[in-house]
N, C-alpha and C positions, 0 to 999 in steps of 0.2 A: 791365507786362502780365501777368497770372496765365495759366497753360496749364493747362487743363483734359485728365485723360487721356482719351484716346481710347475708345470702347468701355466694356468693363469690365476695362480691364487698365491696372496703371500701367506704363509702359515708360520704360523709364530705359537710358543708355551701359551696356554692360556690360564685363567687363574687355577682351574682344577689341578692342575698340575703343581701348584703351591699349595693345595688344600685348603683355599681361602673361599670358593664357592662352587658351587654344584653344577657347572657349565660343562661343555663337552672337553676334552682334552686339547681342542687345539683352538686358537681365536684366530679367524681367517679373514683376511680381507682381500675380495676377489680386485684383480687390479682394474677391470674396468670400473669398478665402484670407486676407487683410488683416483682413476684418471677422471671420473666426473666431478668429485668433491674437490679435485684440484681446479679442474676448469670453472667450476662455479664459483669457488673463492676466487679466482684469477679476474673473471668477468666483474665480480663485484669490487674488486679493488680498483681496477681500471676505470669503473664509473665514479668510484668514489674520489678518485684523483680527479678525474676531468673536474668533477664537483667542486673540487677544493680549488683547483686551477681557476676556474670560472669565478669563484666567489673572491679571492685573492685580485684578479683584475678588477672586480667590480670595487672594491674595498681601496684599492690604490688610484683608482679613477675619482672617486670623490677626494675634494680638498677638505682637509680638516678646519674647522670651524675655529678651534683656538688650540691652546696647547694640550688641553686636557683629552681633547678628542684626538691630536696627533697622539698623545702618548696610548691611549688606548688601541689605536689603529696599529702602532708598532707592535704591542703587546699581541695583537690578534695576529699579526704578520709572523711574528715568532713561535706563536705556537702553530699555525698553520704550516710553517716550515718543519717543524718538529712531526706534523702530522704527516707530513708528505714525505720526510726520509723514512718513517717508520714504515708506510704505504709500500715505499720502493723496496724497502729490506724483504718484506713480506713477498712481493712479488717475484724478486730474484731467489728466495726460497722456493716458491713455488715453481719457478722454471727449473730449478735444479731438480727437484722431487720429479716432474716431470722427465727431466733426462734421466734420472736414476730408473724411471719403470723402462724407458726406451733403451736402455743398457742392460738391462737386467739386474739392476743392484737395488732397486727400490723394496724397501721391507729389510734391509739389512744395516745394522749399526755402522755407521761411517769409522768409529772408534775401536771397535772391539770386534766388528764382523760377526756378532750374533743377530739372531731375528730380532726384530723391532715388534712388540706385542701388537696386534691387529686393532683392539680397542685404544690404543695410545694412538695408531695410525688415523681412525675414523674421526677422533677428536681433534689431531693436529697432522692432517696427512702430508704437511712437506716435512716433518720430523726427520732428521737425518741420524737422530742418535736415540736408543733406547733408553730406558728410564735409569737406568743405573748411570750410565755415560752422562747423561743430562744434568745429574745432579752435580752441583759445584764441588770442588774438590776442598779438603778443610785448609789448604794452602793458598786458596785461589782467592782474589780480592771478591769475587762473586759471592764466594762463602759467607764472607761476613755482611754482605749484603742480605742474603738470603736467609740468615739467622735473625738478623734484625727484624727483617720483614716479617718472620713467623712468631718472633717472641713478641713483638707490638702487638699483634692480632689477639693477643691473650686476653 
């Protein structure tokens, strides 16, 4: 059963309930603040995508001077395509979060139906999962990458 946020605030268990920090019992994120954060991120991404598309057009208009220039241009286009794909995924995640706000499901984990901590939502307002569910499972391919990334940093 999905729980809807009461009033206009997403209420989640805060760090004090875990005994980690001396904060209040609830970490809250007003829905108005969540909307504002999401709209700001969306606007920034739309502007960034427009700039990348303009740069791409400019680069493709220039004729390469030699094969080295052509290789550099091809590499740049490949990297730009990767950036644009990531930006599109982020825009889709933001739009999905805005839809969850409208449907009353924002701040509720899509996997376990538990509240998502307000501090997580402030850092990543489009997050559909709580921290526990966002961690990769030991049987998933993402887990191996996660472990490898965290061990190489040491």
